[in-house]
N, CA, C and O atoms as a DFTB+ gen file, in Angstrom:
696 C
 N C O
     1  1     -34.224      86.763      29.094
     2  2     -33.080      86.608      29.953
     3  2     -33.541      86.420      31.408
     4  3     -32.991      85.590      32.133
     5  1     -34.536      87.182      31.821
     6  2     -35.029      87.080      33.204
     7  2     -35.653      85.712      33.470
     8  3     -35.516      85.173      34.568
     9  1     -36.334      85.150      32.477
    10  2     -36.925      83.829      32.651
    11  2     -35.844      82.768      32.840
    12  3     -35.962      81.907      33.712
    13  1     -34.795      82.828      32.024
    14  2     -33.700      81.871      32.158
    15  2     -33.024      82.025      33.521
    16  3     -32.716      81.030      34.177
    17  1     -32.794      83.258      33.944
    18  2     -32.179      83.498      35.240
    19  2     -33.059      82.916      36.340
    20  3     -32.551      82.290      37.270
    21  1     -34.383      83.118      36.245
    22  2     -35.277      82.580      37.283
    23  2     -35.222      81.055      37.312
    24  3     -35.299      80.452      38.382
    25  1     -35.090      80.431      36.143
    26  2     -34.991      78.967      36.112
    27  2     -33.733      78.496      36.830
    28  3     -33.776      77.508      37.563
    29  1     -32.610      79.190      36.628
    30  2     -31.379      78.847      37.345
    31  2     -31.542      79.083      38.847
    32  3     -31.072      78.290      39.662
    33  1     -32.201      80.161      39.198
    34  2     -32.447      80.451      40.615
    35  2     -33.257      79.326      41.252
    36  3     -32.893      78.824      42.315
    37  1     -34.350      78.929      40.608
    38  2     -35.192      77.877      41.180
    39  2     -34.466      76.532      41.219
    40  3     -34.650      75.758      42.158
    41  1     -33.654      76.253      40.220
    42  2     -32.872      75.010      40.239
    43  2     -31.956      74.985      41.448
    44  3     -31.837      73.964      42.125
    45  1     -31.312      76.103      41.718
    46  2     -30.394      76.179      42.846
    47  2     -31.073      76.187      44.193
    48  3     -30.486      75.748      45.182
    49  1     -32.288      76.672      44.257
    50  2     -33.025      76.697      45.519
    51  2     -33.711      75.367      45.816
    52  3     -33.743      74.922      46.963
    53  1     -34.255      74.740      44.784
    54  2     -35.096      73.567      44.994
    55  2     -34.301      72.264      45.055
    56  3     -34.404      71.530      46.038
    57  1     -33.519      71.968      44.037
    58  2     -32.877      70.651      43.957
    59  2     -31.942      70.355      45.132
    60  3     -32.104      69.316      45.771
    61  1     -30.975      71.215      45.444
    62  2     -30.071      70.852      46.545
    63  2     -30.774      70.798      47.897
    64  3     -30.509      69.909      48.706
    65  1     -31.663      71.745      48.135
    66  2     -32.361      71.768      49.422
    67  2     -33.232      70.551      49.646
    68  3     -33.203      69.952      50.721
    69  1     -34.013      70.179      48.634
    70  2     -34.876      69.002      48.783
    71  2     -34.081      67.707      48.795
    72  3     -34.396      66.794      49.558
    73  1     -33.061      67.616      47.964
    74  2     -32.267      66.385      47.936
    75  2     -31.571      66.161      49.272
    76  3     -31.612      65.060      49.821
    77  1     -30.935      67.199      49.789
    78  2     -30.257      67.060      51.079
    79  2     -31.276      66.846      52.190
    80  3     -31.093      65.985      53.050
    81  1     -32.335      67.621      52.170
    82  2     -33.364      67.487      53.199
    83  2     -33.996      66.115      53.216
    84  3     -34.224      65.547      54.284
    85  1     -34.285      65.573      52.038
    86  2     -34.911      64.251      51.958
    87  2     -33.967      63.176      52.472
    88  3     -34.387      62.269      53.192
    89  1     -32.720      63.270      52.113
    90  2     -31.758      62.256      52.554
    91  2     -31.457      62.357      54.037
    92  3     -31.204      61.345      54.690
    93  1     -31.483      63.584      54.582
    94  2     -31.208      63.771      56.003
    95  2     -32.470      63.688      56.856
    96  3     -32.392      63.523      58.074
    97  1     -33.654      63.806      56.203
    98  2     -34.909      63.842      56.947
    99  2     -35.081      65.149      57.703
   100  3     -35.712      65.188      58.759
   101  1     -34.515      66.216      57.156
   102  2     -34.526      67.519      57.808
   103  2     -35.074      68.590      56.875
   104  3     -34.872      68.529      55.662
   105  1     -35.758      69.556      57.437
   106  2     -36.198      70.714      56.667
   107  2     -35.094      71.750      56.726
   108  3     -34.761      72.244      57.803
   109  1     -34.526      72.082      55.584
   110  2     -33.466      73.077      55.547
   111  2     -34.091      74.455      55.388
   112  3     -34.724      74.730      54.369
   113  1     -33.925      75.321      56.374
   114  2     -34.567      76.635      56.314
   115  2     -33.976      77.515      55.213
   116  3     -32.772      77.470      54.961
   117  1     -34.820      78.317      54.556
   118  2     -34.353      79.165      53.460
   119  2     -33.224      80.112      53.860
   120  3     -32.392      80.459      53.022
   121  1     -33.179      80.531      55.107
   122  2     -32.117      81.458      55.510
   123  2     -30.738      80.794      55.506
   124  3     -29.727      81.473      55.684
   125  1     -30.689      79.500      55.308
   126  2     -29.396      78.804      55.236
   127  2     -28.835      78.774      53.812
   128  3     -27.722      78.294      53.598
   129  1     -29.589      79.277      52.844
   130  2     -29.104      79.357      51.475
   131  2     -28.332      80.661      51.318
   132  3     -28.733      81.693      51.857
   133  1     -27.239      80.615      50.590
   134  2     -26.527      81.864      50.296
   135  2     -26.482      82.042      48.782
   136  3     -26.461      81.073      48.022
   137  1     -26.468      83.293      48.372
   138  2     -26.444      83.633      46.951
   139  2     -25.067      84.154      46.579
   140  3     -24.409      84.819      47.379
   141  1     -24.637      83.853      45.376
   142  2     -23.339      84.326      44.881
   143  2     -23.402      85.824      44.651
   144  3     -24.389      86.336      44.123
   145  1     -22.364      86.515      45.041
   146  2     -22.330      87.969      44.944
   147  2     -22.448      88.457      43.507
   148  3     -23.224      89.375      43.241
   149  1     -21.712      87.880      42.583
   150  2     -21.695      88.368      41.207
   151  2     -22.944      88.097      40.411
   152  3     -23.325      88.905      39.563
   153  1     -23.610      86.947      40.671
   154  2     -24.736      86.548      39.828
   155  2     -26.085      86.614      40.529
   156  3     -27.121      86.724      39.873
   157  1     -26.082      86.548      41.845
   158  2     -27.344      86.490      42.578
   159  2     -27.974      85.116      42.556
   160  3     -29.083      84.935      43.059
   161  1     -27.282      84.140      41.979
   162  2     -27.799      82.774      41.918
   163  2     -27.405      82.014      43.183
   164  3     -26.423      82.374      43.833
   165  1     -28.149      80.972      43.542
   166  2     -27.799      80.190      44.735
   167  2     -26.380      79.649      44.632
   168  3     -25.954      79.144      43.593
   169  1     -25.677      79.769      45.725
   170  2     -24.279      79.378      45.764
   171  2     -24.056      78.177      46.672
   172  3     -23.313      77.260      46.320
   173  1     -24.694      78.177      47.838
   174  2     -24.490      77.099      48.815
   175  2     -25.598      77.146      49.852
   176  3     -26.293      78.152      49.997
   177  1     -25.750      76.048      50.566
   178  2     -26.561      76.103      51.772
   179  2     -25.706      75.578      52.903
   180  3     -24.854      74.709      52.715
   181  1     -25.946      76.116      54.065
   182  2     -25.068      75.878      55.195
   183  2     -25.766      75.049      56.253
   184  3     -26.888      75.352      56.662
   185  1     -25.093      74.006      56.689
   186  2     -25.569      73.227      57.828
   187  2     -24.793      73.696      59.042
   188  3     -23.573      73.544      59.108
   189  1     -25.495      74.258      59.990
   190  2     -24.868      74.758      61.211
   191  2     -24.683      73.591      62.180
   192  3     -25.227      72.508      61.964
   193  1     -23.915      73.814      63.250
   194  2     -23.740      72.734      64.236
   195  2     -25.079      72.227      64.771
   196  3     -25.237      71.030      65.011
   197  1     -26.048      73.135      64.959
   198  2     -27.376      72.688      65.370
   199  2     -28.160      72.388      64.095
   200  3     -28.371      73.269      63.261
   201  1     -28.579      71.157      63.959
   202  2     -29.274      70.740      62.737
   203  2     -30.674      71.339      62.685
   204  3     -31.282      71.594      63.724
   205  1     -31.192      71.568      61.464
   206  2     -32.584      72.005      61.324
   207  2     -33.519      70.946      61.901
   208  3     -33.108      69.818      62.174
   209  1     -34.773      71.324      62.081
   210  2     -35.712      70.393      62.709
   211  2     -36.072      69.236      61.784
   212  3     -36.149      69.410      60.568
   213  1     -36.297      68.038      62.367
   214  2     -36.710      66.890      61.550
   215  2     -38.040      67.185      60.863
   216  3     -38.926      67.807      61.449
   217  1     -38.172      66.743      59.638
   218  2     -39.415      66.973      58.907
   219  2     -39.577      65.929      57.818
   220  3     -38.614      65.549      57.152
   221  1     -40.803      65.473      57.647
   222  2     -41.130      64.561      56.549
   223  2     -41.055      65.341      55.240
   224  3     -41.151      66.569      55.229
   225  1     -40.885      64.625      54.153
   226  2     -40.734      65.256      52.846
   227  2     -41.905      66.181      52.484
   228  3     -41.652      67.273      51.976
   229  1     -43.172      65.807      52.717
   230  2     -44.250      66.751      52.387
   231  2     -44.107      68.091      53.113
   232  3     -44.376      69.141      52.529
   233  1     -43.687      68.064      54.374
   234  2     -43.495      69.309      55.127
   235  2     -42.319      70.105      54.570
   236  3     -42.352      71.335      54.547
   237  1     -41.285      69.404      54.123
   238  2     -40.133      70.091      53.529
   239  2     -40.541      70.815      52.248
   240  3     -40.166      71.967      52.029
   241  1     -41.310      70.130      51.409
   242  2     -41.754      70.731      50.151
   243  2     -42.654      71.932      50.440
   244  3     -42.516      72.981      49.809
   245  1     -43.565      71.780      51.383
   246  2     -44.480      72.871      51.738
   247  2     -43.698      74.094      52.219
   248  3     -43.973      75.220      51.804
   249  1     -42.731      73.864      53.088
   250  2     -41.945      74.981      53.614
   251  2     -41.126      75.641      52.506
   252  3     -41.041      76.868      52.448
   253  1     -40.534      74.851      51.642
   254  2     -39.749      75.393      50.542
   255  2     -40.607      76.274      49.634
   256  3     -40.193      77.369      49.254
   257  1     -41.802      75.794      49.289
   258  2     -42.681      76.582      48.427
   259  2     -43.156      77.857      49.111
   260  3     -43.173      78.927      48.503
   261  1     -43.538      77.738      50.371
   262  2     -44.092      78.879      51.105
   263  2     -43.052      79.931      51.445
   264  3     -43.279      81.125      51.246
   265  1     -41.907      79.489      51.960
   266  2     -40.926      80.432      52.500
   267  2     -39.842      80.843      51.516
   268  3     -39.137      81.825      51.747
   269  1     -39.701      80.111      50.434
   270  2     -38.598      80.387      49.519
   271  2     -39.095      80.700      48.100
   272  3     -38.789      81.756      47.546
   273  1     -39.853      79.782      47.528
   274  2     -40.256      79.935      46.134
   275  2     -41.318      81.027      45.960
   276  3     -41.174      81.883      45.087
   277  1     -42.367      81.013      46.760
   278  2     -43.438      82.016      46.599
   279  2     -42.914      83.448      46.737
   280  3     -43.264      84.291      45.911
   281  1     -42.088      83.761      47.747
   282  2     -41.543      85.126      47.799
   283  2     -40.661      85.460      46.592
   284  3     -40.673      86.592      46.108
   285  1     -39.902      84.481      46.112
   286  2     -39.063      84.724      44.936
   287  2     -39.929      85.003      43.707
   288  3     -39.607      85.885      42.911
   289  1     -41.026      84.257      43.546
   290  2     -41.935      84.487      42.422
   291  2     -42.519      85.897      42.503
   292  3     -42.556      86.611      41.501
   293  1     -42.975      86.302      43.686
   294  2     -43.558      87.654      43.838
   295  2     -42.527      88.736      43.507
   296  3     -42.844      89.709      42.824
   297  1     -41.316      88.567      43.983
   298  2     -40.259      89.548      43.731
   299  2     -39.901      89.600      42.244
   300  3     -39.790      90.680      41.665
   301  1     -39.722      88.439      41.636
   302  2     -39.378      88.392      40.215
   303  2     -40.499      88.966      39.356
   304  3     -40.233      89.651      38.369
   305  1     -41.730      88.696      39.717
   306  2     -42.879      89.246      38.984
   307  2     -42.846      90.771      39.033
   308  3     -43.016      91.442      38.015
   309  1     -42.625      91.301      40.226
   310  2     -42.606      92.758      40.398
   311  2     -41.446      93.406      39.648
   312  3     -41.601      94.486      39.078
   313  1     -40.295      92.757      39.646
   314  2     -39.097      93.346      39.041
   315  2     -38.977      93.126      37.541
   316  3     -38.410      93.963      36.839
   317  1     -39.505      92.007      37.037
   318  2     -39.283      91.666      35.626
   319  2     -40.522      91.796      34.752
   320  3     -40.410      91.962      33.537
   321  1     -41.697      91.723      35.357
   322  2     -42.928      91.735      34.577
   323  2     -43.278      90.389      33.975
   324  3     -44.279      90.273      33.269
   325  1     -42.459      89.351      34.245
   326  2     -42.787      88.009      33.752
   327  2     -44.085      87.542      34.387
   328  3     -44.411      87.947      35.502
   329  1     -44.821      86.704      33.695
   330  2     -46.094      86.232      34.226
   331  2     -45.868      85.309      35.425
   332  3     -44.868      84.595      35.506
   333  1     -46.806      85.345      36.329
   334  2     -46.750      84.489      37.513
   335  2     -46.746      83.024      37.086
   336  3     -46.018      82.209      37.652
   337  1     -47.547      82.699      36.101
   338  2     -47.631      81.303      35.654
   339  2     -46.293      80.823      35.071
   340  3     -45.863      79.704      35.350
   341  1     -45.638      81.663      34.270
   342  2     -44.334      81.299      33.721
   343  2     -43.347      81.048      34.863
   344  3     -42.621      80.055      34.845
   345  1     -43.316      81.930      35.843
   346  2     -42.378      81.781      36.960
   347  2     -42.673      80.523      37.768
   348  3     -41.750      79.801      38.145
   349  1     -43.962      80.250      38.042
   350  2     -44.298      79.035      38.788
   351  2     -43.970      77.780      37.979
   352  3     -43.569      76.767      38.553
   353  1     -44.131      77.831      36.671
   354  2     -43.746      76.669      35.865
   355  2     -42.235      76.498      35.841
   356  3     -41.749      75.368      35.816
   357  1     -41.477      77.599      35.849
   358  2     -40.024      77.480      35.961
   359  2     -39.664      76.781      37.274
   360  3     -38.813      75.892      37.294
   361  1     -40.305      77.178      38.353
   362  2     -40.051      76.544      39.657
   363  2     -40.583      75.110      39.671
   364  3     -39.908      74.201      40.153
   365  1     -41.779      74.911      39.148
   366  2     -42.399      73.589      39.158
   367  2     -41.610      72.556      38.384
   368  3     -41.526      71.402      38.804
   369  1     -41.030      72.946      37.262
   370  2     -40.213      72.007      36.497
   371  2     -39.082      71.438      37.348
   372  3     -38.804      70.240      37.303
   373  1     -38.440      72.296      38.115
   374  2     -37.339      71.841      38.975
   375  2     -37.855      71.063      40.186
   376  3     -37.226      70.101      40.624
   377  1     -38.986      71.477      40.716
   378  2     -39.572      70.763      41.855
   379  2     -39.926      69.329      41.466
   380  3     -39.539      68.386      42.155
   381  1     -40.649      69.164      40.380
   382  2     -41.107      67.834      39.989
   383  2     -39.956      66.971      39.471
   384  3     -39.956      65.758      39.681
   385  1     -38.978      67.579      38.798
   386  2     -37.795      66.827      38.376
   387  2     -37.041      66.316      39.608
   388  3     -36.618      65.161      39.648
   389  1     -36.879      67.178      40.605
   390  2     -36.158      66.789      41.826
   391  2     -36.879      65.653      42.535
   392  3     -36.248      64.687      42.963
   393  1     -38.197      65.763      42.663
   394  2     -38.952      64.708      43.343
   395  2     -38.875      63.390      42.577
   396  3     -38.715      62.333      43.188
   397  1     -38.986      63.435      41.255
   398  2     -38.914      62.175      40.496
   399  2     -37.511      61.576      40.571
   400  3     -37.359      60.355      40.610
   401  1     -36.498      62.418      40.592
   402  2     -35.120      61.930      40.726
   403  2     -34.910      61.290      42.093
   404  3     -34.270      60.244      42.199
   405  1     -35.445      61.913      43.135
   406  2     -35.352      61.326      44.482
   407  2     -35.995      59.942      44.518
   408  3     -35.428      59.001      45.074
   409  1     -37.170      59.825      43.929
   410  2     -37.876      58.535      43.932
   411  2     -37.118      57.477      43.143
   412  3     -37.065      56.314      43.544
   413  1     -36.534      57.882      42.024
   414  2     -35.813      56.933      41.167
   415  2     -34.473      56.516      41.788
   416  3     -34.114      55.339      41.754
   417  1     -33.745      57.469      42.349
   418  2     -32.402      57.166      42.850
   419  2     -32.374      56.619      44.273
   420  3     -31.403      55.981      44.681
   421  1     -33.428      56.868      45.014
   422  2     -33.514      56.318      46.376
   423  2     -34.888      55.665      46.524
   424  3     -35.808      56.273      47.071
   425  1     -35.030      54.431      46.040
   426  2     -36.332      53.764      46.035
   427  2     -37.010      53.726      47.411
   428  3     -38.238      53.692      47.492
   429  1     -36.234      53.730      48.468
   430  2     -36.837      53.738      49.806
   431  2     -37.559      55.057      50.097
   432  3     -38.321      55.139      51.060
   433  1     -37.333      56.069      49.293
   434  2     -38.013      57.371      49.449
   435  2     -39.191      57.533      48.481
   436  3     -39.875      58.556      48.519
   437  1     -39.436      56.553      47.625
   438  2     -40.502      56.669      46.619
   439  2     -41.864      56.903      47.268
   440  3     -42.658      57.697      46.763
   441  1     -42.140      56.238      48.357
   442  2     -43.415      56.442      49.059
   443  2     -43.534      57.853      49.598
   444  3     -44.602      58.460      49.515
   445  1     -42.452      58.384      50.149
   446  2     -42.455      59.755      50.667
   447  2     -42.638      60.763      49.540
   448  3     -43.302      61.785      49.714
   449  1     -42.047      60.470      48.381
   450  2     -42.200      61.360      47.227
   451  2     -43.654      61.370      46.772
   452  3     -44.222      62.434      46.525
   453  1     -44.252      60.198      46.662
   454  2     -45.659      60.135      46.257
   455  2     -46.539      60.869      47.266
   456  3     -47.449      61.605      46.887
   457  1     -46.260      60.663      48.557
   458  2     -47.003      61.361      49.606
   459  2     -46.841      62.874      49.463
   460  3     -47.810      63.620      49.613
   461  1     -45.627      63.326      49.176
   462  2     -45.386      64.758      48.987
   463  2     -46.161      65.287      47.782
   464  3     -46.723      66.380      47.839
   465  1     -46.194      64.516      46.689
   466  2     -46.947      64.943      45.505
   467  2     -48.437      65.046      45.801
   468  3     -49.094      65.991      45.366
   469  1     -48.964      64.090      46.531
   470  2     -50.396      64.093      46.845
   471  2     -50.767      65.191      47.836
   472  3     -51.867      65.739      47.769
   473  1     -49.854      65.520      48.758
   474  2     -50.124      66.528      49.790
   475  2     -49.733      67.937      49.357
   476  3     -49.952      68.899      50.093
   477  1     -49.162      68.057      48.180
   478  2     -48.609      69.328      47.728
   479  2     -49.623      70.463      47.791
   480  3     -50.735      70.365      47.272
   481  1     -49.201      71.545      48.447
   482  2     -50.014      72.774      48.513
   483  2     -49.161      73.919      47.979
   484  3     -47.935      73.896      48.090
   485  1     -49.809      74.903      47.408
   486  2     -49.095      76.054      46.885
   487  2     -50.027      77.242      46.874
   488  3     -51.242      77.083      46.993
   489  1     -49.469      78.436      46.733
   490  2     -50.300      79.638      46.684
   491  2     -51.277      79.606      45.513
   492  3     -51.007      78.972      44.493
   493  1     -52.387      80.277      45.656
   494  2     -53.442      80.288      44.646
   495  2     -52.928      80.658      43.262
   496  3     -53.362      80.074      42.269
   497  1     -52.006      81.622      43.178
   498  2     -51.539      82.063      41.861
   499  2     -50.786      80.970      41.102
   500  3     -50.596      81.083      39.891
   501  1     -50.359      79.926      41.790
   502  2     -49.637      78.830      41.134
   503  2     -50.543      77.657      40.812
   504  3     -50.099      76.675      40.217
   505  1     -51.791      77.745      41.193
   506  2     -52.700      76.599      41.151
   507  2     -52.752      75.899      39.803
   508  3     -52.486      74.699      39.725
   509  1     -53.083      76.610      38.757
   510  2     -53.251      75.959      37.453
   511  2     -51.938      75.361      36.958
   512  3     -51.912      74.224      36.486
   513  1     -50.859      76.113      37.063
   514  2     -49.573      75.640      36.548
   515  2     -49.111      74.383      37.272
   516  3     -48.741      73.399      36.631
   517  1     -49.128      74.406      38.593
   518  2     -48.595      73.266      39.338
   519  2     -49.570      72.099      39.399
   520  3     -49.136      70.955      39.539
   521  1     -50.853      72.345      39.302
   522  2     -51.818      71.246      39.289
   523  2     -51.594      70.367      38.065
   524  3     -51.587      69.141      38.174
   525  1     -51.413      70.983      36.912
   526  2     -51.195      70.223      35.683
   527  2     -49.833      69.516      35.713
   528  3     -49.721      68.370      35.280
   529  1     -48.809      70.191      36.220
   530  2     -47.483      69.575      36.291
   531  2     -47.484      68.412      37.294
   532  3     -46.827      67.396      37.067
   533  1     -48.214      68.563      38.391
   534  2     -48.286      67.478      39.372
   535  2     -48.970      66.257      38.756
   536  3     -48.541      65.127      38.992
   537  1     -50.017      66.469      37.977
   538  2     -50.695      65.344      37.315
   539  2     -49.714      64.579      36.421
   540  3     -49.730      63.349      36.392
   541  1     -48.869      65.301      35.699
   542  2     -47.854      64.650      34.872
   543  2     -46.865      63.872      35.740
   544  3     -46.483      62.754      35.395
   545  1     -46.456      64.454      36.853
   546  2     -45.510      63.774      37.755
   547  2     -46.129      62.512      38.344
   548  3     -45.466      61.478      38.424
   549  1     -47.382      62.586      38.752
   550  2     -48.062      61.409      39.298
   551  2     -48.258      60.332      38.232
   552  3     -48.325      59.144      38.547
   553  1     -48.348      60.755      36.970
   554  2     -48.479      59.797      35.867
   555  2     -47.138      59.168      35.501
   556  3     -47.075      58.280      34.651
   557  1     -46.064      59.630      36.145
   558  2     -44.758      59.027      35.930
   559  2     -43.880      59.698      34.889
   560  3     -42.832      59.161      34.532
   561  1     -44.288      60.863      34.393
   562  2     -43.430      61.572      33.436
   563  2     -42.224      62.148      34.166
   564  3     -42.383      62.801      35.198
   565  1     -41.029      61.919      33.650
   566  2     -39.818      62.450      34.289
   567  2     -39.791      63.971      34.263
   568  3     -39.367      64.602      35.232
   569  1     -40.232      64.556      33.180
   570  2     -40.235      66.011      33.043
   571  2     -41.661      66.455      32.729
   572  3     -42.087      66.397      31.575
   573  1     -42.398      66.894      33.741
   574  2     -43.761      67.357      33.473
   575  2     -43.782      68.444      32.399
   576  3     -42.970      69.370      32.404
   577  1     -44.723      68.302      31.491
   578  2     -44.833      69.245      30.383
   579  2     -45.267      70.613      30.870
   580  3     -46.051      70.749      31.809
   581  1     -44.734      71.613      30.206
   582  2     -45.103      73.003      30.501
   583  2     -46.349      73.352      29.708
   584  3     -46.623      72.763      28.663
   585  1     -47.097      74.314      30.216
   586  2     -48.247      74.851      29.488
   587  2     -47.930      76.240      28.963
   588  3     -48.610      76.742      28.067
   589  1     -46.883      76.870      29.527
   590  2     -46.442      78.198      29.115
   591  2     -44.966      78.096      28.736
   592  3     -44.171      77.512      29.472
   593  1     -44.606      78.660      27.597
   594  2     -43.211      78.625      27.149
   595  2     -42.338      79.449      28.093
   596  3     -42.741      80.521      28.546
   597  1     -41.141      78.940      28.384
   598  2     -40.216      79.643      29.286
   599  2     -39.465      80.776      28.590
   600  3     -38.788      81.561      29.254
   601  1     -39.571      80.872      27.287
   602  2     -38.991      81.943      26.469
   603  2     -37.495      81.820      26.222
   604  3     -36.924      82.673      25.543
   605  1     -36.844      80.796      26.745
   606  2     -35.389      80.721      26.583
   607  2     -34.973      80.545      25.129
   608  3     -33.857      80.916      24.764
   609  1     -35.845      79.987      24.291
   610  2     -35.510      79.818      22.875
   611  2     -35.290      81.156      22.173
   612  3     -34.695      81.200      21.096
   613  1     -35.763      82.241      22.773
   614  2     -35.578      83.569      22.182
   615  2     -34.152      84.100      22.383
   616  3     -33.765      85.098      21.774
   617  1     -33.371      83.422      23.244
   618  2     -31.986      83.818      23.470
   619  2     -31.077      83.129      22.459
   620  3     -31.345      81.992      22.070
   621  1     -30.014      83.789      22.027
   622  2     -29.091      83.166      21.078
   623  2     -28.512      81.867      21.648
   624  3     -28.061      81.821      22.793
   625  1     -28.536      80.820      20.827
   626  2     -27.918      79.554      21.209
   627  2     -28.803      78.620      22.008
   628  3     -28.346      77.546      22.400
   629  1     -30.041      78.979      22.264
   630  2     -30.940      78.118      23.039
   631  2     -32.086      77.636      22.151
   632  3     -32.799      78.451      21.567
   633  1     -32.267      76.323      22.045
   634  2     -33.391      75.789      21.267
   635  2     -34.657      75.737      22.132
   636  3     -34.626      76.038      23.325
   637  1     -35.748      75.355      21.512
   638  2     -36.955      75.058      22.286
   639  2     -36.668      73.800      23.093
   640  3     -35.867      72.963      22.677
   641  1     -37.307      73.666      24.223
   642  2     -37.028      72.559      25.148
   643  2     -37.729      71.281      24.689
   644  3     -38.942      71.140      24.839
   645  1     -36.973      70.377      24.142
   646  2     -37.524      69.118      23.620
   647  2     -38.292      68.365      24.692
   648  3     -37.810      68.196      25.812
   649  1     -39.482      67.918      24.342
   650  2     -40.279      67.095      25.238
   651  2     -41.188      67.849      26.183
   652  3     -42.179      67.291      26.652
   653  1     -40.878      69.108      26.478
   654  2     -41.710      69.823      27.449
   655  2     -42.248      71.150      26.923
   656  3     -43.184      71.699      27.505
   657  1     -41.688      71.673      25.847
   658  2     -42.095      73.000      25.360
   659  2     -43.482      72.955      24.722
   660  3     -43.725      72.143      23.829
   661  1     -44.379      73.808      25.166
   662  2     -45.722      73.817      24.560
   663  2     -45.697      74.297      23.107
   664  3     -46.606      73.975      22.342
   665  1     -44.689      75.051      22.720
   666  2     -44.603      75.508      21.331
   667  2     -44.349      74.337      20.390
   668  3     -44.852      74.325      19.267
   669  1     -43.570      73.348      20.839
   670  2     -43.306      72.184      19.999
   671  2     -44.556      71.324      19.849
   672  3     -44.780      70.750      18.784
   673  1     -45.365      71.227      20.886
   674  2     -46.623      70.474      20.767
   675  2     -47.517      71.130      19.742
   676  3     -48.201      70.431      18.995
   677  1     -47.536      72.449      19.678
   678  2     -48.342      73.157      18.702
   679  2     -47.864      72.939      17.282
   680  3     -48.671      72.914      16.354
   681  1     -46.545      72.779      17.097
   682  2     -45.985      72.562      15.758
   683  2     -46.315      71.171      15.219
   684  3     -46.410      70.989      14.005
   685  1     -46.489      70.192      16.099
   686  2     -46.787      68.824      15.652
   687  2     -48.130      68.754      14.938
   688  3     -48.311      67.965      14.010
   689  1     -49.070      69.585      15.380
   690  2     -50.397      69.560      14.781
   691  2     -50.465      70.368      13.492
   692  3     -51.473      70.314      12.787
   693  1     -49.403      71.121      13.167
   694  2     -49.428      71.967      11.973
   695  2     -49.132      71.183      10.729
   696  3     -49.114      71.746       9.635
């Protein structure tokens, strides 16, 4: 349950912030995100009368990972006991999906997306997970494959994730 919740959290933190930031050419600071009272999931981000500072997409991604995602991973790890790699892959799936969607839907941003992928930096604990996912993104895969299962299939009503679940790759060889 905690893994699924973290995936929703990262989806709400990464996709809207990067999509809006990329289209506006602005870095949206994490303190502008608000969380819903009942669920703790991202609810909205606020644009104040004074706009955030202009920033290229690589700087936006770097700031998002450093100031928003990395602290969330540390907190979730401490509170849930989920592995750091699982949490970073939950975040990475949404990061790379968002970047590929930006490149596909706004072709004029494709160069900035590629630049962001090549310049991508992250904390050491995310290195293996995001390095492999970035390679898939640079190879043009819409959904970079996971190396660690997100565990959502263990919840009632959720199947294994077609196309990205490492458990399904293992079953093909059986």
